[in-house]
Biotite code that builds the C-alpha atoms (Angstrom):
import biotite.structure as struc

atoms = struc.array([
    struc.Atom([15.124, -13.223, -14.013], chain_id="A", res_id=1, res_name="MET", atom_name="CA", element="C"),
    struc.Atom([18.488, -12.449, -12.425], chain_id="A", res_id=2, res_name="SER", atom_name="CA", element="C"),
    struc.Atom([17.829, -8.700, -12.585], chain_id="A", res_id=3, res_name="PHE", atom_name="CA", element="C"),
    struc.Atom([14.896, -8.577, -10.095], chain_id="A", res_id=4, res_name="PRO", atom_name="CA", element="C"),
    struc.Atom([16.674, -11.025, -7.803], chain_id="A", res_id=5, res_name="ILE", atom_name="CA", element="C"),
    struc.Atom([19.831, -8.905, -7.737], chain_id="A", res_id=6, res_name="ALA", atom_name="CA", element="C"),
    struc.Atom([17.936, -5.662, -7.165], chain_id="A", res_id=7, res_name="SER", atom_name="CA", element="C"),
    struc.Atom([15.884, -7.037, -4.266], chain_id="A", res_id=8, res_name="VAL", atom_name="CA", element="C"),
    struc.Atom([18.992, -7.220, -2.044], chain_id="A", res_id=9, res_name="ALA", atom_name="CA", element="C"),
    struc.Atom([19.673, -3.496, -2.485], chain_id="A", res_id=10, res_name="LEU", atom_name="CA", element="C"),
    struc.Atom([16.044, -2.505, -2.062], chain_id="A", res_id=11, res_name="VAL", atom_name="CA", element="C"),
    struc.Atom([15.489, -4.618, 1.061], chain_id="A", res_id=12, res_name="ASN", atom_name="CA", element="C"),
    struc.Atom([18.711, -3.417, 2.666], chain_id="A", res_id=13, res_name="SER", atom_name="CA", element="C"),
    struc.Atom([17.467, 0.160, 2.219], chain_id="A", res_id=14, res_name="VAL", atom_name="CA", element="C"),
    struc.Atom([14.012, -0.724, 3.585], chain_id="A", res_id=15, res_name="LEU", atom_name="CA", element="C"),
    struc.Atom([15.148, -2.573, 6.704], chain_id="A", res_id=16, res_name="PHE", atom_name="CA", element="C"),
    struc.Atom([18.081, -0.236, 7.381], chain_id="A", res_id=17, res_name="GLY", atom_name="CA", element="C"),
    struc.Atom([15.908, 2.888, 7.189], chain_id="A", res_id=18, res_name="VAL", atom_name="CA", element="C"),
    struc.Atom([13.102, 1.225, 9.183], chain_id="A", res_id=19, res_name="TYR", atom_name="CA", element="C"),
    struc.Atom([15.444, 0.156, 11.970], chain_id="A", res_id=20, res_name="SER", atom_name="CA", element="C"),
    struc.Atom([17.288, 3.469, 12.206], chain_id="A", res_id=21, res_name="ASN", atom_name="CA", element="C"),
    struc.Atom([14.082, 5.519, 12.023], chain_id="A", res_id=22, res_name="THR", atom_name="CA", element="C"),
    struc.Atom([12.537, 3.417, 14.778], chain_id="A", res_id=23, res_name="LEU", atom_name="CA", element="C"),
    struc.Atom([15.611, 3.935, 16.952], chain_id="A", res_id=24, res_name="LEU", atom_name="CA", element="C"),
    struc.Atom([15.517, 7.687, 16.292], chain_id="A", res_id=25, res_name="ALA", atom_name="CA", element="C"),
    struc.Atom([11.803, 7.897, 17.110], chain_id="A", res_id=26, res_name="LEU", atom_name="CA", element="C"),
    struc.Atom([12.103, 5.945, 20.323], chain_id="A", res_id=27, res_name="THR", atom_name="CA", element="C"),
    struc.Atom([15.592, 7.204, 21.246], chain_id="A", res_id=28, res_name="ALA", atom_name="CA", element="C"),
    struc.Atom([16.387, 3.831, 22.758], chain_id="A", res_id=29, res_name="THR", atom_name="CA", element="C"),
    struc.Atom([18.964, 1.157, 22.161], chain_id="A", res_id=30, res_name="SER", atom_name="CA", element="C"),
    struc.Atom([18.102, -2.346, 20.997], chain_id="A", res_id=31, res_name="HIS", atom_name="CA", element="C"),
    struc.Atom([18.486, -3.565, 24.613], chain_id="A", res_id=32, res_name="GLN", atom_name="CA", element="C"),
    struc.Atom([16.044, -0.958, 25.952], chain_id="A", res_id=33, res_name="GLU", atom_name="CA", element="C"),
    struc.Atom([13.631, -1.751, 23.148], chain_id="A", res_id=34, res_name="ARG", atom_name="CA", element="C"),
    struc.Atom([13.136, -5.287, 24.476], chain_id="A", res_id=35, res_name="ARG", atom_name="CA", element="C"),
    struc.Atom([12.060, -3.923, 27.855], chain_id="A", res_id=36, res_name="ALA", atom_name="CA", element="C"),
    struc.Atom([9.836, -1.209, 26.373], chain_id="A", res_id=37, res_name="GLN", atom_name="CA", element="C"),
    struc.Atom([8.665, -2.046, 22.851], chain_id="A", res_id=38, res_name="PRO", atom_name="CA", element="C"),
    struc.Atom([8.024, 0.888, 20.521], chain_id="A", res_id=39, res_name="PRO", atom_name="CA", element="C"),
    struc.Atom([4.495, 2.132, 19.991], chain_id="A", res_id=40, res_name="SER", atom_name="CA", element="C"),
    struc.Atom([2.555, 1.033, 16.941], chain_id="A", res_id=41, res_name="TYR", atom_name="CA", element="C"),
    struc.Atom([2.504, 4.666, 15.818], chain_id="A", res_id=42, res_name="THR", atom_name="CA", element="C"),
    struc.Atom([6.313, 4.774, 15.803], chain_id="A", res_id=43, res_name="ASN", atom_name="CA", element="C"),
    struc.Atom([6.454, 1.401, 14.032], chain_id="A", res_id=44, res_name="ILE", atom_name="CA", element="C"),
    struc.Atom([4.045, 2.692, 11.372], chain_id="A", res_id=45, res_name="PHE", atom_name="CA", element="C"),
    struc.Atom([6.025, 5.922, 10.879], chain_id="A", res_id=46, res_name="ILE", atom_name="CA", element="C"),
    struc.Atom([9.308, 3.990, 10.634], chain_id="A", res_id=47, res_name="ALA", atom_name="CA", element="C"),
    struc.Atom([7.757, 1.534, 8.155], chain_id="A", res_id=48, res_name="GLY", atom_name="CA", element="C"),
    struc.Atom([6.371, 4.379, 6.043], chain_id="A", res_id=49, res_name="CYS", atom_name="CA", element="C"),
    struc.Atom([9.759, 6.118, 6.052], chain_id="A", res_id=50, res_name="THR", atom_name="CA", element="C"),
    struc.Atom([11.473, 2.906, 4.977], chain_id="A", res_id=51, res_name="GLY", atom_name="CA", element="C"),
    struc.Atom([8.808, 2.379, 2.314], chain_id="A", res_id=52, res_name="GLY", atom_name="CA", element="C"),
    struc.Atom([9.226, 5.904, 0.961], chain_id="A", res_id=53, res_name="LEU", atom_name="CA", element="C"),
    struc.Atom([12.999, 5.643, 0.576], chain_id="A", res_id=54, res_name="LEU", atom_name="CA", element="C"),
    struc.Atom([12.971, 2.099, -0.764], chain_id="A", res_id=55, res_name="GLN", atom_name="CA", element="C"),
    struc.Atom([10.347, 3.116, -3.351], chain_id="A", res_id=56, res_name="ALA", atom_name="CA", element="C"),
    struc.Atom([12.720, 5.807, -4.614], chain_id="A", res_id=57, res_name="TYR", atom_name="CA", element="C"),
    struc.Atom([15.533, 3.229, -4.928], chain_id="A", res_id=58, res_name="CYS", atom_name="CA", element="C"),
    struc.Atom([13.195, 0.607, -6.397], chain_id="A", res_id=59, res_name="LEU", atom_name="CA", element="C"),
    struc.Atom([11.606, 2.814, -9.076], chain_id="A", res_id=60, res_name="ALA", atom_name="CA", element="C"),
    struc.Atom([14.131, 2.316, -11.926], chain_id="A", res_id=61, res_name="PRO", atom_name="CA", element="C"),
    struc.Atom([14.530, -1.414, -11.204], chain_id="A", res_id=62, res_name="PHE", atom_name="CA", element="C"),
    struc.Atom([10.776, -1.938, -11.038], chain_id="A", res_id=63, res_name="ASP", atom_name="CA", element="C"),
    struc.Atom([10.184, 0.014, -14.244], chain_id="A", res_id=64, res_name="LEU", atom_name="CA", element="C"),
    struc.Atom([12.722, -2.103, -16.121], chain_id="A", res_id=65, res_name="ILE", atom_name="CA", element="C"),
    struc.Atom([11.219, -5.310, -14.704], chain_id="A", res_id=66, res_name="LYS", atom_name="CA", element="C"),
    struc.Atom([7.687, -4.286, -15.737], chain_id="A", res_id=67, res_name="VAL", atom_name="CA", element="C"),
    struc.Atom([8.810, -3.240, -19.222], chain_id="A", res_id=68, res_name="ARG", atom_name="CA", element="C"),
    struc.Atom([10.656, -6.527, -19.746], chain_id="A", res_id=69, res_name="LEU", atom_name="CA", element="C"),
    struc.Atom([7.695, -8.565, -18.483], chain_id="A", res_id=70, res_name="GLN", atom_name="CA", element="C"),
    struc.Atom([5.238, -6.744, -20.714], chain_id="A", res_id=71, res_name="ASN", atom_name="CA", element="C"),
    struc.Atom([7.084, -6.517, -23.984], chain_id="A", res_id=72, res_name="GLN", atom_name="CA", element="C"),
    struc.Atom([4.718, -7.989, -26.518], chain_id="A", res_id=73, res_name="THR", atom_name="CA", element="C"),
    struc.Atom([5.555, -6.184, -29.722], chain_id="A", res_id=74, res_name="GLU", atom_name="CA", element="C"),
    struc.Atom([8.484, -7.122, -31.904], chain_id="A", res_id=75, res_name="PRO", atom_name="CA", element="C"),
    struc.Atom([11.532, -4.891, -31.859], chain_id="A", res_id=76, res_name="ARG", atom_name="CA", element="C"),
    struc.Atom([11.264, -4.338, -35.575], chain_id="A", res_id=77, res_name="MET", atom_name="CA", element="C"),
    struc.Atom([8.092, -4.770, -37.559], chain_id="A", res_id=78, res_name="GLN", atom_name="CA", element="C"),
    struc.Atom([6.490, -8.140, -38.232], chain_id="A", res_id=79, res_name="ILE", atom_name="CA", element="C"),
    struc.Atom([9.568, -9.302, -40.171], chain_id="A", res_id=80, res_name="SER", atom_name="CA", element="C"),
    struc.Atom([11.417, -9.903, -36.902], chain_id="A", res_id=81, res_name="SER", atom_name="CA", element="C"),
    struc.Atom([10.402, -11.782, -33.822], chain_id="A", res_id=82, res_name="SER", atom_name="CA", element="C"),
    struc.Atom([13.045, -10.159, -31.610], chain_id="A", res_id=83, res_name="MET", atom_name="CA", element="C"),
    struc.Atom([11.643, -8.490, -28.515], chain_id="A", res_id=84, res_name="PRO", atom_name="CA", element="C"),
    struc.Atom([11.952, -4.730, -28.104], chain_id="A", res_id=85, res_name="ARG", atom_name="CA", element="C"),
    struc.Atom([14.443, -5.070, -25.237], chain_id="A", res_id=86, res_name="TYR", atom_name="CA", element="C"),
    struc.Atom([17.275, -7.594, -25.201], chain_id="A", res_id=87, res_name="ARG", atom_name="CA", element="C"),
    struc.Atom([17.722, -7.475, -21.441], chain_id="A", res_id=88, res_name="GLY", atom_name="CA", element="C"),
    struc.Atom([17.777, -5.131, -18.445], chain_id="A", res_id=89, res_name="PRO", atom_name="CA", element="C"),
    struc.Atom([20.799, -3.077, -19.541], chain_id="A", res_id=90, res_name="VAL", atom_name="CA", element="C"),
    struc.Atom([19.409, -2.619, -23.059], chain_id="A", res_id=91, res_name="HIS", atom_name="CA", element="C"),
    struc.Atom([16.012, -1.726, -21.580], chain_id="A", res_id=92, res_name="CYS", atom_name="CA", element="C"),
    struc.Atom([17.554, 0.931, -19.293], chain_id="A", res_id=93, res_name="ALA", atom_name="CA", element="C"),
    struc.Atom([19.630, 2.365, -22.148], chain_id="A", res_id=94, res_name="ALA", atom_name="CA", element="C"),
    struc.Atom([16.576, 2.477, -24.439], chain_id="A", res_id=95, res_name="SER", atom_name="CA", element="C"),
    struc.Atom([14.484, 4.249, -21.803], chain_id="A", res_id=96, res_name="ILE", atom_name="CA", element="C"),
    struc.Atom([17.252, 6.806, -21.215], chain_id="A", res_id=97, res_name="LEU", atom_name="CA", element="C"),
    struc.Atom([17.646, 7.405, -24.951], chain_id="A", res_id=98, res_name="ARG", atom_name="CA", element="C"),
    struc.Atom([13.922, 7.581, -25.789], chain_id="A", res_id=99, res_name="GLU", atom_name="CA", element="C"),
    struc.Atom([12.424, 9.104, -22.625], chain_id="A", res_id=100, res_name="GLU", atom_name="CA", element="C"),
    struc.Atom([15.341, 10.769, -20.861], chain_id="A", res_id=101, res_name="GLY", atom_name="CA", element="C"),
    struc.Atom([16.489, 10.222, -17.264], chain_id="A", res_id=102, res_name="PRO", atom_name="CA", element="C"),
    struc.Atom([13.010, 11.033, -15.924], chain_id="A", res_id=103, res_name="GLN", atom_name="CA", element="C"),
    struc.Atom([11.744, 8.049, -17.938], chain_id="A", res_id=104, res_name="GLY", atom_name="CA", element="C"),
    struc.Atom([13.411, 5.704, -15.430], chain_id="A", res_id=105, res_name="LEU", atom_name="CA", element="C"),
    struc.Atom([11.100, 7.116, -12.762], chain_id="A", res_id=106, res_name="PHE", atom_name="CA", element="C"),
    struc.Atom([7.846, 6.793, -14.737], chain_id="A", res_id=107, res_name="ARG", atom_name="CA", element="C"),
    struc.Atom([5.147, 5.571, -12.355], chain_id="A", res_id=108, res_name="GLY", atom_name="CA", element="C"),
    struc.Atom([7.277, 6.302, -9.302], chain_id="A", res_id=109, res_name="SER", atom_name="CA", element="C"),
    struc.Atom([4.581, 8.376, -7.553], chain_id="A", res_id=110, res_name="TRP", atom_name="CA", element="C"),
    struc.Atom([2.219, 5.413, -7.740], chain_id="A", res_id=111, res_name="ALA", atom_name="CA", element="C"),
    struc.Atom([5.053, 3.244, -6.396], chain_id="A", res_id=112, res_name="LEU", atom_name="CA", element="C"),
    struc.Atom([5.542, 5.679, -3.496], chain_id="A", res_id=113, res_name="VAL", atom_name="CA", element="C"),
    struc.Atom([1.791, 5.678, -2.805], chain_id="A", res_id=114, res_name="LEU", atom_name="CA", element="C"),
    struc.Atom([1.803, 1.893, -2.944], chain_id="A", res_id=115, res_name="ARG", atom_name="CA", element="C"),
    struc.Atom([4.838, 1.261, -0.752], chain_id="A", res_id=116, res_name="ASP", atom_name="CA", element="C"),
    struc.Atom([4.769, 4.035, 1.844], chain_id="A", res_id=117, res_name="THR", atom_name="CA", element="C"),
    struc.Atom([1.557, 3.158, 3.745], chain_id="A", res_id=118, res_name="PRO", atom_name="CA", element="C"),
    struc.Atom([1.751, -0.499, 2.766], chain_id="A", res_id=119, res_name="THR", atom_name="CA", element="C"),
    struc.Atom([5.109, -1.023, 4.428], chain_id="A", res_id=120, res_name="LEU", atom_name="CA", element="C"),
    struc.Atom([3.957, 0.933, 7.469], chain_id="A", res_id=121, res_name="GLY", atom_name="CA", element="C"),
    struc.Atom([1.055, -1.506, 7.705], chain_id="A", res_id=122, res_name="MET", atom_name="CA", element="C"),
    struc.Atom([3.371, -4.456, 7.068], chain_id="A", res_id=123, res_name="TYR", atom_name="CA", element="C"),
    struc.Atom([5.607, -3.661, 10.037], chain_id="A", res_id=124, res_name="PHE", atom_name="CA", element="C"),
    struc.Atom([2.672, -2.893, 12.370], chain_id="A", res_id=125, res_name="VAL", atom_name="CA", element="C"),
    struc.Atom([0.995, -6.194, 11.471], chain_id="A", res_id=126, res_name="THR", atom_name="CA", element="C"),
    struc.Atom([4.237, -8.132, 11.832], chain_id="A", res_id=127, res_name="TYR", atom_name="CA", element="C"),
    struc.Atom([5.117, -6.557, 15.197], chain_id="A", res_id=128, res_name="GLU", atom_name="CA", element="C"),
    struc.Atom([1.562, -6.918, 16.489], chain_id="A", res_id=129, res_name="GLY", atom_name="CA", element="C"),
    struc.Atom([1.382, -10.615, 15.669], chain_id="A", res_id=130, res_name="LEU", atom_name="CA", element="C"),
    struc.Atom([4.855, -11.285, 17.073], chain_id="A", res_id=131, res_name="CYS", atom_name="CA", element="C"),
    struc.Atom([3.910, -9.522, 20.319], chain_id="A", res_id=132, res_name="ARG", atom_name="CA", element="C"),
    struc.Atom([0.560, -11.307, 20.498], chain_id="A", res_id=133, res_name="GLN", atom_name="CA", element="C"),
    struc.Atom([2.032, -14.799, 20.165], chain_id="A", res_id=134, res_name="TYR", atom_name="CA", element="C"),
    struc.Atom([5.333, -14.406, 22.015], chain_id="A", res_id=135, res_name="THR", atom_name="CA", element="C"),
    struc.Atom([5.472, -14.921, 25.784], chain_id="A", res_id=136, res_name="PRO", atom_name="CA", element="C"),
    struc.Atom([6.708, -11.842, 27.649], chain_id="A", res_id=137, res_name="GLU", atom_name="CA", element="C"),
    struc.Atom([10.473, -11.588, 27.939], chain_id="A", res_id=138, res_name="GLY", atom_name="CA", element="C"),
    struc.Atom([11.128, -14.093, 25.156], chain_id="A", res_id=139, res_name="GLN", atom_name="CA", element="C"),
    struc.Atom([12.055, -13.803, 21.513], chain_id="A", res_id=140, res_name="ASN", atom_name="CA", element="C"),
    struc.Atom([9.453, -14.881, 18.959], chain_id="A", res_id=141, res_name="PRO", atom_name="CA", element="C"),
    struc.Atom([9.779, -18.478, 17.794], chain_id="A", res_id=142, res_name="SER", atom_name="CA", element="C"),
    struc.Atom([10.624, -19.304, 14.193], chain_id="A", res_id=143, res_name="SER", atom_name="CA", element="C"),
    struc.Atom([7.014, -20.380, 13.640], chain_id="A", res_id=144, res_name="ALA", atom_name="CA", element="C"),
    struc.Atom([5.721, -17.071, 15.031], chain_id="A", res_id=145, res_name="THR", atom_name="CA", element="C"),
    struc.Atom([8.077, -15.088, 12.799], chain_id="A", res_id=146, res_name="VAL", atom_name="CA", element="C"),
    struc.Atom([7.035, -17.161, 9.772], chain_id="A", res_id=147, res_name="LEU", atom_name="CA", element="C"),
    struc.Atom([3.294, -16.799, 10.406], chain_id="A", res_id=148, res_name="VAL", atom_name="CA", element="C"),
    struc.Atom([3.552, -13.101, 11.352], chain_id="A", res_id=149, res_name="ALA", atom_name="CA", element="C"),
    struc.Atom([5.584, -12.370, 8.223], chain_id="A", res_id=150, res_name="GLY", atom_name="CA", element="C"),
    struc.Atom([3.100, -14.240, 6.049], chain_id="A", res_id=151, res_name="GLY", atom_name="CA", element="C"),
    struc.Atom([0.058, -12.476, 7.457], chain_id="A", res_id=152, res_name="PHE", atom_name="CA", element="C"),
    struc.Atom([1.827, -9.106, 7.340], chain_id="A", res_id=153, res_name="ALA", atom_name="CA", element="C"),
    struc.Atom([2.547, -9.723, 3.659], chain_id="A", res_id=154, res_name="GLY", atom_name="CA", element="C"),
    struc.Atom([-1.092, -10.608, 2.987], chain_id="A", res_id=155, res_name="ILE", atom_name="CA", element="C"),
    struc.Atom([-2.384, -7.546, 4.852], chain_id="A", res_id=156, res_name="ALA", atom_name="CA", element="C"),
    struc.Atom([0.009, -5.212, 3.081], chain_id="A", res_id=157, res_name="SER", atom_name="CA", element="C"),
    struc.Atom([-0.686, -6.544, -0.420], chain_id="A", res_id=158, res_name="TRP", atom_name="CA", element="C"),
    struc.Atom([-4.441, -6.227, 0.062], chain_id="A", res_id=159, res_name="ILE", atom_name="CA", element="C"),
    struc.Atom([-3.921, -2.472, 0.319], chain_id="A", res_id=160, res_name="THR", atom_name="CA", element="C"),
    struc.Atom([-1.093, -2.367, -2.238], chain_id="A", res_id=161, res_name="ALA", atom_name="CA", element="C"),
    struc.Atom([-2.812, -4.094, -5.154], chain_id="A", res_id=162, res_name="THR", atom_name="CA", element="C"),
    struc.Atom([-4.876, -1.131, -6.458], chain_id="A", res_id=163, res_name="PRO", atom_name="CA", element="C"),
    struc.Atom([-1.796, 1.126, -6.451], chain_id="A", res_id=164, res_name="PHE", atom_name="CA", element="C"),
    struc.Atom([0.277, -1.658, -7.996], chain_id="A", res_id=165, res_name="ASP", atom_name="CA", element="C"),
    struc.Atom([-2.107, -1.790, -10.973], chain_id="A", res_id=166, res_name="VAL", atom_name="CA", element="C"),
    struc.Atom([-1.900, 2.003, -11.409], chain_id="A", res_id=167, res_name="ILE", atom_name="CA", element="C"),
    struc.Atom([1.897, 1.903, -11.021], chain_id="A", res_id=168, res_name="LYS", atom_name="CA", element="C"),
    struc.Atom([2.271, -0.758, -13.716], chain_id="A", res_id=169, res_name="SER", atom_name="CA", element="C"),
    struc.Atom([-0.001, 1.119, -16.107], chain_id="A", res_id=170, res_name="ARG", atom_name="CA", element="C"),
    struc.Atom([1.956, 4.328, -15.546], chain_id="A", res_id=171, res_name="MET", atom_name="CA", element="C"),
    struc.Atom([5.229, 2.480, -16.123], chain_id="A", res_id=172, res_name="GLN", atom_name="CA", element="C"),
    struc.Atom([3.991, 1.095, -19.434], chain_id="A", res_id=173, res_name="MET", atom_name="CA", element="C"),
    struc.Atom([2.687, 4.527, -20.449], chain_id="A", res_id=174, res_name="ASP", atom_name="CA", element="C"),
    struc.Atom([5.189, 6.099, -22.778], chain_id="A", res_id=175, res_name="GLY", atom_name="CA", element="C"),
    struc.Atom([6.104, 2.884, -24.527], chain_id="A", res_id=176, res_name="LEU", atom_name="CA", element="C"),
    struc.Atom([3.765, 3.710, -27.430], chain_id="A", res_id=177, res_name="LYS", atom_name="CA", element="C"),
    struc.Atom([3.252, 7.383, -26.649], chain_id="A", res_id=178, res_name="GLY", atom_name="CA", element="C"),
    struc.Atom([1.575, 8.871, -23.597], chain_id="A", res_id=179, res_name="ARG", atom_name="CA", element="C"),
    struc.Atom([-1.912, 7.550, -22.849], chain_id="A", res_id=180, res_name="LYS", atom_name="CA", element="C"),
    struc.Atom([-2.403, 9.180, -19.439], chain_id="A", res_id=181, res_name="TYR", atom_name="CA", element="C"),
    struc.Atom([-2.087, 12.812, -18.400], chain_id="A", res_id=182, res_name="GLY", atom_name="CA", element="C"),
    struc.Atom([-0.685, 11.703, -15.055], chain_id="A", res_id=183, res_name="GLY", atom_name="CA", element="C"),
    struc.Atom([-1.363, 9.391, -12.152], chain_id="A", res_id=184, res_name="MET", atom_name="CA", element="C"),
    struc.Atom([-4.800, 10.835, -11.330], chain_id="A", res_id=185, res_name="LEU", atom_name="CA", element="C"),
    struc.Atom([-5.857, 10.515, -14.972], chain_id="A", res_id=186, res_name="ASP", atom_name="CA", element="C"),
    struc.Atom([-4.659, 6.902, -14.952], chain_id="A", res_id=187, res_name="CYS", atom_name="CA", element="C"),
    struc.Atom([-6.648, 6.209, -11.761], chain_id="A", res_id=188, res_name="MET", atom_name="CA", element="C"),
    struc.Atom([-9.805, 7.824, -13.138], chain_id="A", res_id=189, res_name="ALA", atom_name="CA", element="C"),
    struc.Atom([-9.476, 5.994, -16.451], chain_id="A", res_id=190, res_name="SER", atom_name="CA", element="C"),
    struc.Atom([-8.907, 2.676, -14.671], chain_id="A", res_id=191, res_name="SER", atom_name="CA", element="C"),
    struc.Atom([-11.961, 3.153, -12.437], chain_id="A", res_id=192, res_name="PHE", atom_name="CA", element="C"),
    struc.Atom([-14.122, 4.091, -15.446], chain_id="A", res_id=193, res_name="ARG", atom_name="CA", element="C"),
    struc.Atom([-13.030, 1.063, -17.460], chain_id="A", res_id=194, res_name="GLN", atom_name="CA", element="C"),
    struc.Atom([-13.207, -1.480, -14.680], chain_id="A", res_id=195, res_name="GLU", atom_name="CA", element="C"),
])
């Protein structure tokens, strides 16, 4: 459990740092000027997508390890042992590197990119839109506004993210017992046929 918690700090610092700097670059304004003239929703979406793209790249190995650890159901050795396949995150990463090579740590990363890039663009647009809607002009949003806007932005973004999250998880588990899918599109087609 400590592994996903520790990795979220790195991933979120990348996301919010890239988002903020991209938004500043797109609007070519300082934080002070931004209060007087808020950025367009198009620029917010582009900055969110850029942040989502780069954070997905950083997140990919951590997310793969998390998914593999959560889904280990077969014993490490045959039926005679009840030990799980992976003993922890470091052992999981080392096993993936040994058995699948460095590219194995990025299995399912294209689905992660497709999940996070537009989803985080939508997240920031929804959040900004709700904050603007419920904040009197010239004031900062209240704590309640920030809380509600963040909650609804999370809901809106996960509605679009869920299908790609399923594909991503299936791609990440592919390779554990041999390759089942020929790639992400094959995984999508197979998932749609079966469900």
